[in-house]
C-alpha positions as CSV (number, residue, x, y, z in Angstrom):
1,M,19.2,32.7,-9.8
2,N,15.1,31.4,-10.7
3,L,13.5,32.4,-13.8
4,W,10.4,34.2,-14.4
5,W,8.1,30.9,-15.1
6,E,10.5,28.3,-12.8
7,I,8.4,30.6,-10.4
8,S,5.3,30.9,-11.5
9,L,4.1,28.2,-13.4
10,P,2.2,25.5,-11.6
11,R,3.0,21.9,-11.6
12,I,0.8,19.2,-12.1
13,V,1.6,16.0,-11.5
14,S,-0.2,12.7,-11.9
15,A,-1.4,11.0,-8.6
16,A,-0.8,7.6,-10.2
17,D,2.0,5.7,-9.0
18,E,1.6,1.9,-11.5
19,N,5.0,0.6,-10.5
20,Q,4.2,1.7,-7.1
21,N,7.6,2.8,-6.3
22,G,6.6,5.8,-4.7
23,L,7.2,8.3,-7.6
24,S,4.4,9.5,-9.7
25,D,4.2,8.2,-13.2
26,T,4.6,11.8,-14.4
27,L,7.5,11.5,-13.2
28,D,8.5,8.4,-13.9
29,V,7.9,8.8,-17.4
30,I,9.8,11.8,-17.3
31,E,12.5,10.0,-15.9
32,G,12.1,6.9,-18.4
33,G,12.7,10.1,-21.4
34,R,15.4,11.3,-20.2
35,L,16.9,7.6,-19.7
36,E,16.5,6.9,-23.1
37,A,18.1,10.2,-23.9
38,K,21.1,9.6,-22.4
39,R,21.6,6.0,-23.5
40,R,21.4,7.4,-27.2
41,P,19.6,4.9,-29.2
42,L,20.7,5.5,-33.0
43,Y,17.3,6.3,-34.8
44,R,16.6,3.0,-36.8
45,S,12.4,2.7,-38.7
46,V,12.6,-1.1,-39.4
47,Y,9.8,-3.8,-38.8
48,Y,10.9,-6.2,-35.8
49,V,8.9,-9.5,-35.7
50,G,8.0,-9.5,-32.0
51,G,7.8,-5.9,-32.0
52,Y,10.5,-4.6,-30.0
53,P,13.5,-3.0,-31.5
54,P,17.0,-4.1,-29.8
55,D,18.2,-1.0,-27.2
56,E,20.2,0.4,-29.2
57,E,17.8,1.2,-32.2
58,G,14.4,3.2,-32.3
59,V,12.3,5.5,-33.4
60,C,10.1,8.2,-31.5
61,T,7.2,5.6,-31.0
62,D,10.0,3.8,-28.7
63,V,11.0,6.5,-26.3
64,I,7.4,6.7,-25.2
65,W,6.8,2.9,-24.8
66,R,10.4,2.7,-23.0
67,A,9.2,5.7,-20.9
68,F,6.2,3.7,-20.0
69,K,8.0,0.5,-19.9
70,H,10.0,2.9,-16.7
71,A,6.4,3.9,-15.4
72,G,5.6,0.3,-15.0
73,Y,3.1,0.0,-18.4
74,D,3.3,-2.4,-20.9
75,L,1.8,0.4,-23.9
76,K,2.3,-2.8,-26.5
77,K,-0.2,-5.2,-24.8
78,M,-2.2,-1.9,-23.7
79,I,-2.6,-0.5,-27.2
80,D,-2.4,-4.0,-29.0
81,S,-5.8,-4.5,-26.7
82,D,-7.4,-1.9,-27.9
83,I,-7.2,-2.3,-31.3
84,R,-8.3,-6.0,-30.7
85,A,-11.5,-4.2,-29.4
86,N,-12.1,-1.0,-30.8
87,G,-10.0,-1.0,-34.3
88,K,-11.9,1.4,-36.1
89,S,-10.7,3.6,-34.4
90,Y,-7.2,3.1,-35.5
91,P,-7.4,4.0,-39.2
92,R,-3.9,3.5,-39.6
93,V,-4.4,-0.1,-38.9
94,G,-6.9,-0.7,-41.5
95,G,-8.7,-3.2,-40.6
96,K,-5.4,-5.5,-40.4
97,P,-3.7,-5.6,-36.7
98,D,-0.6,-6.5,-36.3
99,P,0.8,-6.5,-32.9
100,H,4.7,-6.4,-34.9
101,I,4.2,-2.7,-35.4
102,D,1.3,-0.8,-34.3
103,F,2.0,0.3,-31.2
104,R,5.4,1.8,-32.9
105,R,2.9,4.1,-34.9
106,V,2.4,7.2,-34.3
107,P,-0.9,7.4,-35.3
108,N,-1.7,4.3,-33.7
109,Q,-0.2,5.5,-30.0
110,K,-2.5,9.1,-31.1
111,V,-5.8,7.3,-30.7
112,F,-4.6,5.3,-27.6
113,F,-3.8,8.3,-25.9
114,S,-7.0,10.6,-27.0
115,R,-8.9,7.8,-25.7
116,Y,-7.3,7.3,-22.6
117,G,-5.5,10.2,-21.6
118,H,-6.9,14.4,-21.3
119,S,-6.8,15.7,-24.6
120,L,-5.2,19.6,-24.5
121,T,-4.3,22.2,-25.7
122,T,-2.7,22.5,-29.2
123,D,-1.9,25.9,-29.2
124,I,1.1,27.7,-27.1
125,I,2.9,30.9,-26.3
126,P,6.6,31.4,-25.4
127,G,7.0,33.9,-22.4
128,D,3.1,33.6,-21.6
129,P,2.3,32.5,-18.3
130,A,-1.3,31.5,-19.1
131,S,-0.4,29.3,-22.4
132,L,3.1,27.6,-20.8
133,A,0.7,26.3,-17.6
134,Q,-1.2,24.0,-20.0
135,W,1.9,22.5,-21.5
136,Q,2.9,20.4,-18.5
137,P,6.2,17.9,-17.9
138,G,5.4,14.4,-19.1
139,D,3.0,15.1,-21.3
140,L,2.6,14.2,-24.1
141,V,2.5,15.8,-28.1
142,T,2.1,14.7,-31.3
143,F,3.4,17.1,-34.8
144,T,2.8,16.3,-38.4
145,G,5.3,16.2,-41.2
146,P,6.0,14.0,-40.7
147,D,4.4,11.8,-37.8
148,H,6.2,12.6,-34.5
149,I,5.5,12.0,-31.0
150,A,7.5,13.4,-28.4
151,I,7.7,13.9,-23.8
152,L,7.6,17.2,-22.4
153,S,10.5,17.5,-20.4
154,D,10.6,19.4,-17.0
155,K,13.2,21.3,-18.4
156,R,12.5,24.8,-20.2
157,N,14.1,27.2,-22.4
158,R,14.3,30.9,-21.7
159,E,11.2,31.6,-23.2
160,G,9.7,28.9,-20.8
161,V,9.2,26.6,-23.8
162,P,9.1,22.5,-22.4
163,L,12.1,20.6,-24.1
164,L,11.1,18.0,-25.9
165,L,12.3,14.3,-25.0
166,H,12.5,12.3,-28.1
167,N,14.0,10.8,-31.5
168,Q,14.2,12.8,-34.4
169,G,17.2,10.8,-35.3
170,P,20.4,10.7,-35.2
171,F,19.8,9.2,-31.7
172,A,16.9,9.9,-28.6
173,S,18.0,13.7,-27.7
174,E,16.6,16.1,-24.7
175,G,16.4,19.2,-26.8
176,D,14.8,23.1,-27.2
177,D,13.3,22.1,-30.4
178,F,9.6,22.4,-29.3
179,M,8.9,25.5,-31.4
180,Y,10.7,23.5,-34.5
181,W,7.9,20.9,-34.3
182,Y,5.1,23.3,-33.4
183,G,6.2,25.1,-36.6
184,R,5.4,21.6,-38.8
185,G,1.8,21.5,-37.0
186,V,0.5,20.3,-33.3
187,T,-2.1,17.6,-34.0
188,G,-2.3,16.3,-30.1
189,H,-1.6,17.5,-27.2
190,Y,-1.9,14.5,-23.8
191,R,-2.0,14.2,-20.5
192,F,-1.6,9.8,-18.8
193,P,-3.4,8.7,-17.2
194,K,-6.3,10.8,-16.2
195,K,-5.6,10.1,-12.2
């Protein structure tokens, strides 16, 4: 049995294939986020020399760079490079870049995706096909209270609202908690890459 939104919502998929595996980057990012949720690394916010946490640990931003790595992107390298070239655009850096942590900070990922992705609506209306169609699988959403970032799943709840692939603790997960975070405040909605 198909729900109304499974029939009527268009699907937007990137034409890019960074890792040249025959799958769109959109599909690779979703798959990478889902693999992270299945692995269930424990939420642990720690400063790591070298930048990368061990595989069994992570925070919300680690879901993002790991999903992008699955698609063939080195998000750490990309963010560090952009901070070196455009440091004033990154207020969380405060003029003192730190490649051990900068790519793992939500405000820095938010700036990066706002610069190199499509910035999209931050309003959603559950049950409204026109509104829901703007929230596509693989999109990234940043929230406040506290700063948080998630990937939109290709699964939706009964009202058509996408599930989130993220790590809000105690471990990475795929869950129906978009509206909980939406109530705290959406600070950004991005589609990457622009291709």
